[in-house]
C-alpha positions in Angstrom: 0.9 -47.5 -1.3 4.3 -46.0 -2.2 2.8 -44.3 -5.3 0.0 -42.6 -3.3 2.5 -41.5 -0.7 4.7 -39.9 -3.4 1.7 -38.2 -5.0 0.6 -36.8 -1.6 4.2 -35.7 -0.9 4.4 -34.0 -4.3 1.1 -32.2 -3.6 2.3 -31.0 -0.2 5.6 -29.8 -1.7 3.9 -28.0 -4.6 1.5 -26.3 -2.1 4.4 -25.2 0.1 6.3 -23.8 -2.9 3.2 -22.0 -4.1 2.7 -20.5 -0.7 6.3 -19.4 -0.5 6.1 -17.8 -3.9 2.9 -16.1 -3.1 4.4 -14.6 0.1 7.2 -13.1 -2.0 4.8 -11.5 -4.6 3.5 -8.0 -4.1 -0.1 -7.4 -4.1 -2.0 -4.2 -4.9 -0.2 -1.5 -3.1 2.4 -3.8 -1.7 6.0 -4.3 -2.8 7.4 -7.8 -3.4 10.4 -9.0 -1.4 12.6 -8.3 -4.4 11.4 -4.7 -4.7 11.9 -4.2 -1.0 15.5 -5.4 -1.3 16.1 -3.3 -4.4 14.8 -0.2 -2.6 16.9 -0.8 0.5 20.0 -1.2 -1.7 19.1 2.1 -3.5 18.6 3.8 -0.2 22.0 2.6 1.1 23.8 3.6 -2.1 22.3 7.1 -2.1 23.0 7.6 1.6 26.5 6.4 1.2 27.1 8.7 -1.8 25.8 11.7 0.2 27.8 10.9 3.3 31.0 10.4 1.2 30.5 13.8 -0.6 32.7 16.4 1.0 30.8 19.5 2.0 27.5 17.9 2.6 26.5 16.8 6.2 25.0 13.5 5.3 23.8 12.9 8.8 21.2 15.7 8.3 19.8 14.1 5.2 17.2 11.4 5.3 16.8 9.0 2.3 13.7 6.9 1.6 13.0 4.8 -1.5 9.8 3.3 -2.7 9.7 1.4 -6.0 12.8 3.3 -7.2 11.5 6.7 -6.3 13.9 8.4 -3.9 12.8 11.0 -1.3 15.4 13.3 0.1 14.5 15.2 3.3 16.2 17.0 6.1 18.6 20.0 6.1 21.6 21.2 4.2 23.6 24.4 4.5 23.3 25.8 1.0 21.3 25.6 -2.3 24.5 24.1 -3.9 24.5 21.2 -1.3 20.8 20.6 -2.0 21.5 20.3 -5.8 24.5 18.2 -5.3 22.6 15.7 -3.0 19.9 15.4 -5.7 22.5 14.9 -8.4 24.2 12.2 -6.4 20.8 10.4 -5.9 20.0 10.6 -9.6 23.4 8.9 -10.4 22.6 5.7 -8.4 21.5 2.8 -10.5 17.8 1.8 -10.2 16.7 5.3 -9.2 13.6 6.2 -11.3 12.8 9.6 -9.8 14.1 11.9 -7.1 11.9 14.1 -4.9 14.1 16.7 -3.2 12.5 18.1 0.0 15.8 19.1 1.5 15.6 22.5 3.2 18.4 25.0 3.3 19.1 26.1 6.9 
């Protein structure tokens, strides 16, 4: 009796672990939990770098990250600021690509 209870318990635990791991895995077109965390860290680091840079109004710059690809959008005051923001984004670890859609206003 104890042996069959242990076997049943082992099966339930294995099933729960399998379900938990499946929930963390990404499917076609979906990011895994790890990728989402990586992207949010990249977004935070890029945004922080832009805000910390003197001469760029970071509050007017939006940063989005998907699978290491960073999208910069919003407004800056000069072409130099646009280039500096892109350069800062490229320096952040984990960034694979930067798409700069910042507009000079």
